[in-house]
C-alpha positions in Angstrom: 0.0 0.0 0.0 1.4 3.4 -1.0 0.4 6.9 0.1 1.1 10.1 -1.8 2.1 12.9 0.5 2.3 16.6 0.2 5.4 17.6 2.3 5.5 20.7 4.4 7.6 22.5 1.7 6.3 24.3 -1.3 7.8 21.9 -3.8 4.6 21.5 -5.9 4.8 17.7 -6.1 3.7 14.7 -4.2 6.0 12.0 -2.8 5.3 8.3 -2.5 5.8 6.4 0.8 5.2 2.8 1.7 2.5 2.3 4.4 3.7 -0.1 7.1 1.3 -3.0 7.7 0.7 -1.8 11.2 -0.6 1.5 9.9 -2.6 0.3 6.9 -6.0 0.1 8.7 -5.5 3.4 10.5 -4.2 5.5 7.6 -6.7 7.7 5.7 -6.6 10.5 3.2 -6.4 13.9 4.8 -4.4 12.8 7.8 -1.2 14.5 8.9 1.7 12.1 8.7 5.3 12.0 9.8 7.6 10.8 7.1 11.4 10.7 6.4 12.5 13.4 4.0 16.2 13.6 3.2 18.1 13.7 6.5 15.2 15.1 8.5 11.8 14.0 9.7 9.1 15.9 7.8 5.3 16.2 8.2 2.9 16.1 5.3 -0.7 15.4 4.4 -1.9 12.1 2.9 -3.4 13.1 -0.5 -3.9 9.8 -2.2 -3.7 6.1 -1.3 -2.9 3.6 -4.0 -1.8 0.0 -4.4 1.5 0.9 -6.1 3.8 3.9 -6.6 3.2 6.4 -9.4 5.3 5.8 -12.5 4.7 2.1 -13.0 8.2 0.7 -12.4 8.7 -0.9 -8.9 11.0 1.0 -6.6 12.0 0.9 -3.0 10.0 3.4 -1.0 10.7 4.8 2.4 8.0 3.9 5.0 5.7 6.3 6.7 7.0 7.0 10.2 3.7 7.6 11.9 0.3 9.2 11.9 0.4 12.6 13.8 -3.4 12.7 14.2 -5.7 9.9 13.3 -8.6 12.2 12.7 -8.2 13.7 9.2 -7.5 17.4 8.9 -9.3 17.4 5.5 -12.4 15.7 4.5 -12.4 14.2 0.9 -14.5 17.2 -0.3 -12.2 19.8 1.3 -9.2 18.0 -0.2 -10.8 18.1 -3.6 -11.5 21.9 -3.0 -7.8 22.4 -2.2 -6.7 20.6 -5.4 -9.1 22.7 -7.6 -8.0 26.0 -6.0 -4.3 25.0 -6.5 -4.9 24.2 -10.1 -7.0 27.4 -10.8 -4.5 29.7 -9.2 -1.4 27.9 -10.4 -0.3 27.6 -6.8 1.7 24.8 -5.1 -0.7 22.3 -3.5 1.2 22.6 -0.2 0.6 26.4 -0.1 -3.2 25.9 -0.4 -3.1 23.2 2.3 -1.3 25.7 4.6 -3.7 28.5 3.8 -6.6 26.2 4.7 -5.4 25.6 8.2 -4.6 28.1 11.0 -0.9 28.1 11.6 -1.6 27.5 15.3 -3.2 24.2 14.4 -0.2 22.9 12.5 2.4 24.0 15.0 4.3 21.0 16.4 3.9 22.2 20.0 0.2 23.1 19.6 -2.1 21.4 22.1 -5.2 22.0 24.1 -4.8 24.0 27.3 -5.4 21.9 30.4 -6.5 23.1 33.9 -7.5 21.3 37.0 -11.2 20.5 37.3 -13.0 19.7 40.6 -15.7 17.1 40.2 -18.1 16.2 43.1 -18.3 12.5 44.2 -21.8 11.2 44.7 -22.4 9.5 48.0 -18.9 10.2 49.1 -17.8 9.0 52.5 -19.3 10.8 55.5 -17.0 9.3 58.1 -15.4 10.9 61.0 -12.7 13.5 60.5 -14.8 15.6 58.1 -15.2 19.1 59.5 -18.4 21.1 59.0 -16.4 23.5 56.8 -15.2 20.7 54.6 -18.7 19.2 54.4 -20.0 22.7 53.4 -17.3 23.0 50.7 -18.2 19.6 49.3 -21.9 20.5 49.3 -21.1 23.7 47.3 -19.0 21.8 44.8 -22.0 19.4 44.3 -24.4 22.3 44.0 -22.3 23.9 41.3 -21.8 20.5 39.6 -18.0 21.0 39.9 -15.9 23.6 38.2 -12.4 24.8 37.5 -10.2 24.7 40.6 -9.1 28.3 40.4 -12.6 29.6 39.9 -14.1 27.5 42.7 -11.4 28.6 45.1 -12.2 32.3 44.2 -15.9 31.8 44.5 -15.9 29.8 47.7 -13.1 31.8 49.2 -10.9 28.8 49.9 -7.4 27.7 49.0 -6.4 24.9 46.6 -4.9 23.0 49.5 -8.4 22.8 51.1 -9.7 21.2 47.9 -6.9 18.8 47.8 -7.9 17.8 51.4 -11.4 17.1 50.2 -9.9 14.9 47.4 -8.0 12.9 50.0 -11.2 12.5 52.0 -12.9 11.1 48.9 -15.4 14.0 48.7 -14.3 15.3 45.3 -12.1 14.3 42.4 -9.5 16.6 40.9 -8.1 16.0 37.4 -6.7 17.9 34.4 -9.2 18.7 31.7 -8.9 20.6 28.4 -10.2 24.1 28.9 -11.3 26.1 25.9 -9.8 29.5 25.3 -12.9 31.4 24.4 -12.7 34.5 22.2 -16.0 35.7 23.6 -15.0 35.3 27.2 -16.0 38.3 29.2 -18.5 39.5 26.5 -22.1 39.6 27.6 -24.2 37.9 24.9 -27.9 38.2 25.4 -30.1 35.7 23.6 -32.4 36.9 20.8 -35.4 35.4 19.0 -36.2 35.5 15.3 -37.7 38.7 14.1 -40.9 38.9 12.0 -39.9 39.2 8.3 -41.5 41.7 5.9 -42.6 40.7 2.5 -39.3 41.3 0.8 -37.4 39.4 3.5 -39.8 36.5 3.4 -39.5 36.3 -0.4 -35.7 36.4 -0.2 -35.6 33.7 2.4 -37.8 31.5 0.2 -35.4 32.0 -2.7 -32.4 31.0 -0.5 -34.1 27.9 0.8 -35.1 26.6 -2.6 -32.2 27.7 -4.8 -30.1 25.2 -6.7 -27.5 27.8 -7.6 -25.7 30.6 -5.8 -28.1 33.4 -4.7 -27.2 37.0 -5.1 -29.0 38.8 -2.2 -29.3 42.4 -3.3 -30.4 44.4 -0.3 -30.1 48.1 0.3 -28.3 49.1 3.5 -30.6 48.4 6.5 -32.9 46.1 4.5 -32.5 43.3 7.0 -30.1 40.9 5.2 -28.6 39.7 8.4 -32.0 38.5 9.7 -32.4 36.6 6.5 -29.0 35.0 7.0 -29.9 34.1 10.6 -33.2 32.4 9.7 -31.6 30.6 6.7 -28.9 29.3 9.1 -31.5 28.3 11.7 -33.2 26.1 9.0 -29.9 24.4 8.2 -29.2 23.7 11.9 -32.6 22.3 12.3 -31.9 19.9 9.5 -28.6 18.8 11.1 -26.3 20.9 8.8 -23.7 23.6 9.5 -23.0 27.0 8.1 -20.1 29.4 7.4 -20.5 33.2 7.4 -17.8 35.3 5.8 -17.3 39.0 6.6 -14.8 41.2 4.7 -13.1 42.9 7.7 -11.8 41.8 11.0 -13.4 45.0 12.4 -16.8 43.6 11.5 -16.2 40.2 13.2 -17.0 41.2 16.8 -20.4 42.7 15.9 -21.3 39.9 13.6 -20.2 37.2 16.0 -22.3 38.9 18.7 -25.4 38.8 16.6 -24.9 35.2 15.6 -23.9 34.1 19.1 -27.1 35.8 20.5 -29.2 33.6 18.2 -27.2 30.4 18.2 -25.3 30.4 21.5 -22.3 28.1 22.0 -22.8 26.6 18.5 -21.0 29.6 17.0 -17.2 29.6 16.5 -15.0 32.5 15.3 -11.9 32.3 13.2 -9.7 35.3 12.4 -6.1 36.5 12.7 -6.7 38.7 15.7 -7.3 35.7 17.9 -4.5 34.3 20.0 -2.9 31.1 18.8 -4.6 29.2 21.6 -8.0 30.6 20.7 -7.6 29.7 17.0 -6.4 26.2 18.0 -9.4 25.6 20.2 -12.0 27.1 17.8 -10.7 25.1 14.9 -10.8 21.8 16.9 -14.3 22.7 18.2 -15.4 23.0 14.5 -13.7 19.8 13.5 -15.3 17.9 16.4 -18.8 19.2 15.5 -19.2 21.2 18.7 -19.5 24.4 16.7 -21.8 24.4 13.7 -21.8 28.0 12.7 -18.4 29.6 11.8 -17.9 33.4 11.4 -14.8 35.1 10.1 -13.0 36.8 7.3 -11.7 35.0 4.2 -9.7 32.2 5.9 -12.9 30.9 7.5 -14.0 29.6 4.1 -11.8 26.6 4.8 -13.4 25.8 8.2 -13.8 22.0 8.6 -17.6 22.1 9.0 -19.1 18.7 8.5 -22.5 18.4 6.6 -22.1 22.0 5.4 -25.5 23.3 4.4 -25.0 27.1 3.8 -22.2 29.6 3.1 -22.9 33.3 3.4 -20.5 35.8 1.9 -21.5 39.2 3.2 -20.5 42.2 1.1 -19.3 39.8 -1.6 -17.7 42.6 -3.7 -15.1 43.5 -1.1 -11.5 43.2 -2.4 -10.4 42.0 1.0 -11.8 38.6 0.1 -8.8 38.2 -2.3 -5.6 36.9 -0.7 -2.6 38.9 -1.9 0.0 36.2 -1.1 0.4 32.7 -2.4 -2.0 31.1 -2.9 -3.8 34.1 -4.4 -7.4 32.9 -4.1 -10.7 34.7 -3.8 -12.7 33.5 -0.7 -15.9 34.5 -2.5 -15.1 32.2 -5.5 -13.8 29.4 -3.2 -17.1 29.6 -1.3 -19.1 29.2 -4.6 -16.8 26.2 -5.5 -17.1 24.6 -2.1 -20.9 24.9 -2.2 -20.9 23.1 -5.5 -18.6 20.3 -4.2 -20.5 19.8 -0.9 -24.1 20.5 -2.1 -24.3 23.5 0.1 -26.3 26.6 -0.7 -24.3 29.8 -1.2 -25.6 33.3 -0.5 -23.7 36.4 -1.8 -25.0 39.4 0.1 -24.4 43.0 -0.9 -25.9 46.4 -1.2 -23.5 47.2 -4.1 -22.5 44.0 -6.0 -19.4 43.3 -7.9 -19.9 43.6 -11.6 -18.7 40.0 -12.0 -21.5 38.7 -9.8 -24.0 41.1 -11.4 -23.1 39.6 -14.8 -23.5 36.0 -13.4 -27.1 36.9 -12.6 -27.7 38.3 -16.2 -26.1 35.1 -17.6 -28.4 32.9 -15.5 -25.6 31.4 -13.4 -26.9 32.9 -10.1 -30.4 33.4 -8.8 -31.3 36.7 -7.4 -33.4 38.0 -4.5 -33.9 41.8 -4.0 -34.7 43.8 -0.9 -35.1 47.4 -2.0 -36.6 48.9 1.2 -35.2 49.2 4.7 -36.6 46.7 7.2 -37.0 49.1 10.1 -38.6 52.5 10.4 -35.7 54.4 8.8 -35.8 55.4 5.2 -32.7 55.7 3.0 -31.1 59.0 3.9 -30.9 61.9 1.3 -27.4 62.4 0.0 -26.1 66.0 -0.5 -23.1 66.8 -2.7 -20.8 69.5 -1.5 -18.4 71.2 -4.0 -15.2 71.6 -2.1 -13.7 74.0 -4.7 -15.9 76.6 -3.1 -14.6 75.9 0.3 -10.9 76.2 -0.2 -10.7 79.8 0.8 -13.0 79.5 3.8 -11.2 80.1 7.0 -14.2 78.7 8.9 -14.2 75.3 7.3 -11.4 73.6 9.2 -8.8 74.4 6.6 -10.9 73.0 3.8 -11.1 69.7 5.5 -14.7 70.3 6.4 -17.3 72.2 4.4 -19.5 74.8 6.2 -22.5 72.6 5.4 -20.8 69.6 7.1 -19.8 71.6 10.2 -23.3 73.0 10.6 -24.7 69.4 10.3 -22.3 68.1 12.9 -23.1 71.0 15.2 -26.8 70.2 14.9 -26.3 66.6 15.9 -24.2 67.6 18.9 -27.0 69.8 20.0 -29.6 67.0 19.6 -27.4 64.4 21.3 -27.2 62.4 18.1 -24.1 60.7 16.6 -22.1 61.3 13.5 -19.8 59.1 11.4 -17.1 60.8 9.3 -15.3 58.8 6.6 -11.8 59.5 5.2 -10.0 56.6 3.6 -6.5 57.8 4.5 -4.8 57.2 7.9 -2.1 59.3 9.4 -1.8 63.0 9.8 -0.9 64.1 6.3 -0.3 62.4 2.9 3.3 63.7 2.7 5.9 65.7 4.5 7.7 68.2 2.2 10.3 71.0 2.4 8.5 74.4 2.4 11.4 75.9 0.4 12.4 73.5 -2.4 9.4 71.1 -2.2 11.4 67.9 -1.7 9.2 65.2 -0.3 10.4 62.7 2.3 10.3 59.2 0.8 10.7 55.7 2.1 14.1 54.4 0.7 12.8 50.9 0.4 9.5 51.7 -1.5 10.1 55.0 -3.2 6.7 56.4 -2.0 6.1 59.4 0.1 6.2 58.9 3.8 3.0 59.7 5.7 3.4 62.0 8.6 1.9 60.6 11.9 1.5 63.4 14.4 0.5 61.1 17.3 4.0 59.6 17.6 5.8 62.4 15.6 7.4 60.2 13.0 7.2 59.4 9.3 5.7 56.1 8.3 5.6 54.1 5.1 2.1 52.6 4.5 3.6 50.0 2.1 6.4 48.3 4.1 5.6 49.6 7.6 9.0 51.2 7.9 9.4 54.6 9.7 11.8 57.5 10.1 12.3 60.3 12.5 11.3 63.8 11.5 14.2 65.5 9.8 15.8 68.5 11.4 16.6 70.0 8.0 15.8 69.3 4.4 18.6 67.0 3.1 18.5 68.8 -0.3 18.5 72.5 0.5 19.1 72.6 4.3 15.9 74.5 5.0 14.3 73.8 8.4 10.6 74.5 7.6 8.3 71.8 6.3 4.7 71.6 5.0 2.2 68.8 5.7 0.4 68.1 2.5 -2.9 66.2 2.2 -5.2 65.1 4.9 -5.3 61.9 7.0 -7.5 60.7 9.8 -5.2 62.1 12.5 -5.2 65.6 10.9 -9.0 65.5 10.5 -9.4 64.4 14.1 -7.2 67.3 15.3 -9.1 69.8 13.1 -12.5 68.5 14.3 -11.4 68.9 17.9 -10.6 72.5 17.3 -14.0 73.1 15.6 -15.8 71.3 18.5 -13.7 71.3 21.6 -16.4 69.6 23.7 -17.2 66.9 21.2 -16.2 63.3 22.1 -14.3 61.9 19.1 -13.2 58.3 18.4 -10.8 57.5 15.6 -10.8 54.1 14.0 -8.0 53.2 11.6 -5.1 50.8 11.3 -3.1 52.9 13.8 -5.9 53.1 16.5 -6.8 49.4 16.2 -3.4 47.7 16.6 -4.2 46.4 20.1 -6.0 43.2 20.6 -9.8 43.6 20.9 -9.4 47.3 19.9 -11.9 47.0 17.0 -14.5 45.8 19.4 -13.6 48.3 22.2 -14.0 51.3 19.9 -17.3 50.2 18.3 -18.7 49.1 21.7 -17.9 52.5 23.2 -19.5 54.3 20.3 -22.6 52.1 20.5 -22.9 52.9 24.2 -23.0 56.6 23.4 -19.6 57.3 24.9 -18.6 59.4 21.8 -20.4 61.9 19.6 -18.3 61.4 16.4 -16.7 58.2 14.9 -14.0 59.2 12.4 -12.3 56.5 10.4 -11.2 54.7 7.3 -13.0 52.0 5.3 -13.2 50.0 8.6 -16.3 52.1 9.4 -17.9 52.0 6.0 -19.6 48.7 6.0 -21.7 46.4 8.2 -22.1 48.7 11.2 -25.5 49.4 12.7 -25.8 52.3 15.2 -29.4 53.5 15.8 -28.4 57.0 17.0 -26.3 57.8 13.9 -28.1 60.4 11.9 -25.3 62.0 9.9 -22.6 60.5 7.7 -20.0 62.8 6.2 -17.6 61.7 3.4 -14.6 64.0 3.5 -12.9 63.2 0.2 -15.1 61.3 -2.2 -12.5 61.6 -5.1 -9.6 59.9 -3.4 -10.2 56.4 -4.9 -11.3 57.6 -8.3 -7.8 58.6 -9.5 -6.1 55.3 -8.9 -4.6 53.6 -12.0 -7.1 50.7 -11.8 -10.0 49.9 -14.2 -12.1 49.1 -11.1 -11.6 52.6 -9.6 -15.1 53.8 -10.5 -16.7 50.6 -9.3 -15.0 50.7 -5.9 -15.7 54.4 -5.4 -19.4 53.8 -6.1 -19.4 50.8 -3.7 -17.6 52.7 -0.9 -19.9 55.7 -1.1 -23.0 53.6 -1.1 -21.8 51.6 1.9 -20.8 54.4 4.1 -24.0 56.4 3.2 -26.0 53.4 4.5 -24.7 53.9 8.1 -27.1 56.9 8.6 -30.7 56.8 9.7 -31.0 53.1 10.4 -33.6 53.4 13.1 -36.4 55.8 14.1 -34.4 59.0 13.6 -34.0 60.3 10.0 -30.6 60.3 8.5 -28.6 62.6 6.2 -25.4 62.1 4.2 -23.0 64.8 3.0 -20.4 63.9 0.4 -17.6 66.4 -0.1 -16.0 66.3 -3.6 -13.7 68.5 -5.7 -15.6 67.3 -8.8 -19.1 66.4 -7.8 -20.2 66.2 -11.4 -18.3 62.9 -12.0 -21.0 60.4 -13.1 -19.8 57.8 -10.5 -20.3 60.2 -7.6 -23.7 61.4 -8.9 -24.9 57.8 -9.4 -23.8 56.9 -5.8 -25.6 60.0 -4.5 -29.0 58.9 -6.0 -28.4 55.2 -5.4 -28.8 54.3 -9.1 -26.7 51.2 -9.2 -28.4 49.7 -12.2 -27.7 52.7 -14.4 -24.1 52.9 -13.1 -23.6 49.1 -13.8 -25.0 49.4 -17.3 -22.6 52.3 -18.3 -19.6 50.6 -16.6 -20.3 47.2 -18.2 -20.6 48.8 -21.7 -17.2 50.4 -21.2 -15.7 47.1 -19.9 -17.0 45.0 -22.8 -15.6 47.4 -25.3 -12.2 47.2 -23.6 -12.3 43.4 -23.1 -12.0 43.7 -19.3 -13.7 41.6 -16.5 -16.4 40.4 -16.3 -16.0 39.8 -20.1 -12.7 38.1 -19.6 -10.4 36.6 -17.0 -7.6 39.0 -16.1 -4.3 37.9 -14.4 -1.1 39.7 -13.6 2.3 38.2 -14.1 4.5 39.9 -11.5 8.3 40.0 -11.5 10.4 41.7 -8.9 14.0 42.1 -8.0 16.2 44.3 -5.8 18.1 45.0 -8.9 16.1 47.5 -11.1 17.7 46.5 -14.4 17.3 42.8 -13.7 13.6 43.2 -12.9 13.0 45.2 -16.1 15.0 42.8 -18.3 13.2 39.7 -17.1 9.8 41.4 -17.4 10.6 42.4 -21.0 11.8 38.8 -21.7 8.7 37.3 -20.3 6.4 39.7 -22.2 8.2 39.0 -25.5 7.9 35.2 -24.9 4.3 35.3 -23.8 3.6 37.6 -26.8 4.3 34.7 -29.1 1.2 32.9 -27.6 -1.1 35.9 -28.2 -4.3 34.9 -30.0 -4.2 31.3 -28.8 -7.4 30.5 -26.9 -8.1 34.3 -27.1 -5.1 35.2 -25.0 -4.1 38.9 -25.0 -0.7 39.9 -23.6 0.3 43.4 -22.5 3.7 45.0 -22.7 5.9 44.7 -19.6 5.6 47.8 -17.5 6.6 49.0 -14.0 3.9 48.5 -11.5 2.0 51.6 -10.3 3.7 51.0 -7.0 7.1 50.6 -8.7 9.1 49.8 -5.6 8.0 48.2 -2.4 10.0 46.9 0.6 13.2 47.2 -1.4 11.9 45.3 -4.4 11.5 46.8 -7.9 8.2 45.6 -9.3 7.2 45.0 -13.0 4.1 43.4 -14.4 2.5 41.9 -17.5 -1.3 41.8 -17.8 -2.9 38.7 -19.4 -6.5 38.5 -20.5 -8.4 35.6 -22.0 -12.0 34.2 -22.2 -11.0 31.3 -19.9 -8.7 31.0 -16.8 -7.3 27.8 -18.1 -5.8 29.6 -21.2 -3.9 31.9 -18.8 -2.7 29.1 -16.5 -1.4 27.2 -19.5 0.6 30.2 -20.7 1.9 30.8 -17.2 3.0 27.2 -16.7 4.7 27.3 -20.0 6.7 30.4 -19.4 7.6 29.5 -15.8 8.9 26.1 -17.1 10.6 27.4 -20.2 12.3 30.4 -18.6 12.7 29.8 -14.8 13.8 33.1 -13.2 17.4 33.3 -11.8 18.4 33.9 -8.2 17.5 37.4 -7.3 14.3 37.5 -9.3 10.9 36.4 -8.2 7.9 35.7 -10.5 4.3 34.9 -9.7 0.8 34.8 -11.3 -2.1 36.5 -9.7 -5.3 35.0 -11.3 -8.4 37.2 -11.3 -6.2 40.0 -9.9 -8.1 42.7 -7.9 -5.1 44.8 -7.1 -3.2 46.2 -10.1 -1.0 48.5 -8.1 
């Protein structure tokens, strides 16, 4: 008997091992095995089991050393999913296997946390020598049905030694037990009941329950999509099946988990990178053991080992954060659709502003659609006002052109009423750049060639690409001048300006800098929900999925920021972001208002977002995409090459483009010229790219595998393929 194993190295091949007779009955596909590899002991997953080695000719094989865990880490369907994702993205199988498991689960020293548990002994001895105090302690342990030693000692105001004495007297038993590290520990979760559905919600739920293809759930912000998700999941749980709920941002996870835990209690597990290693280990094993049947988390949760999977929900399906930027470069949304097909699970893609790819899948009949065009509660969609910031530049009363007079007046009115405001600015830091006031030289990161962002909170310059930082210069290195200008606006600068305009306002800032601590996302949002702040100012973290009944004003400080990016999706993403953040206002009884500040409010994308006319926007955008042969009318991939030697990166990119150009036209393949990436240098690497387009992904993968095999890059150059790329920077 032979097993084919994927070793814990990204070698993109399987290795054959003989299965010792003693292990034949125990070994199964998906298990983690220990095998000899060269001079070391390696670990790898059993991928296939066969009667003989691949290749036909008999050969001597090394034997499997042992089975690390007899319970498979991957079910047959999950293993098939891993293979398909590896093939589609042209990634090594081992890299997809690693992506599908939390690192904490695979760590050699990972194990459950054990603590001492005190268990009562029924009908224990009541002989002489038992004091009244000891008898009382034993009665309390029995009343509480046992408990963890440390907690019992604290609650009963006794010492561990006293409990050990009870054990010697035969009144209790003390033994080590695995204790779950609970991500929700200390959080108060109040149970909720299903809410009555309106007509649109009921119709949407019926579509979800009966659909044989993925369902695009098109619901305006506040239309009650989450309640539809909850009731669809409840139906799956009642039928003995499980569910996965994907959210685009870690910042949304605490609020989402709270809502699902309120409905489904201990059957909910959470998986995301902000958990401790121990929490991730315990949550994953709870899922594998079937103790948790509903999993909530960002893109990595799509791989959760939920048995009898009945439903996968992808909330805000259009979000680019569902795409992994490192190998394997997969889209969690697309993996969810594929997993649903493999496991016979229903898939719901929820959105208020869909991706054009999913929108086209509805038009082509691949997806079913359910629409909810009205808000579920009392609040109506808020009116959106456009403010032309060109008229505000010279105003000394507008916070230095950060805030328009209209927005300041609107914020002041909410402060007087005791209502709350959300202000959105998708740039963190204090200012976009730090420049010499005399010669105009801009401080740049030496490793990335991009302008440093000035962070006033810790008085330093930070690179938002590689994370590097530098101290503020005492003088300009080019001309020696000692005066500097801060150009552009970041959340720190907006916070400072807002504080000057409203000294008594309580302001919370939410961006990557203010949420670096563990649980900081949840802490900030919880404080705002409790009314401990008047204004929440933040980046895209606050733009989606949040529901605060007292928020009646949303202000967008720079609606043009994302429109000018060198990306064909710039208009689509701008529309989506504006529609999402606008939906945070007026979600309860109080009416809402949205003010969008723009330096070019006549841009069609901004005007379409202001009136909520997605279908008109989509029609115009799709027409332009079709004419240019861009997604969703083709598959688009980026071949990326990088080197720390500028000439080497450019030379190999040119060579790849010339070679791939010879394949142009085959299977409809279109090959661009080699060009420096928009972000030409990052973390010390010079970056070039070639864009490939074709009607099918397989045509692109064939071209990539050919060039990677025919012209392997030398040492000092790295090359990769990003299939269905969402980031062209």
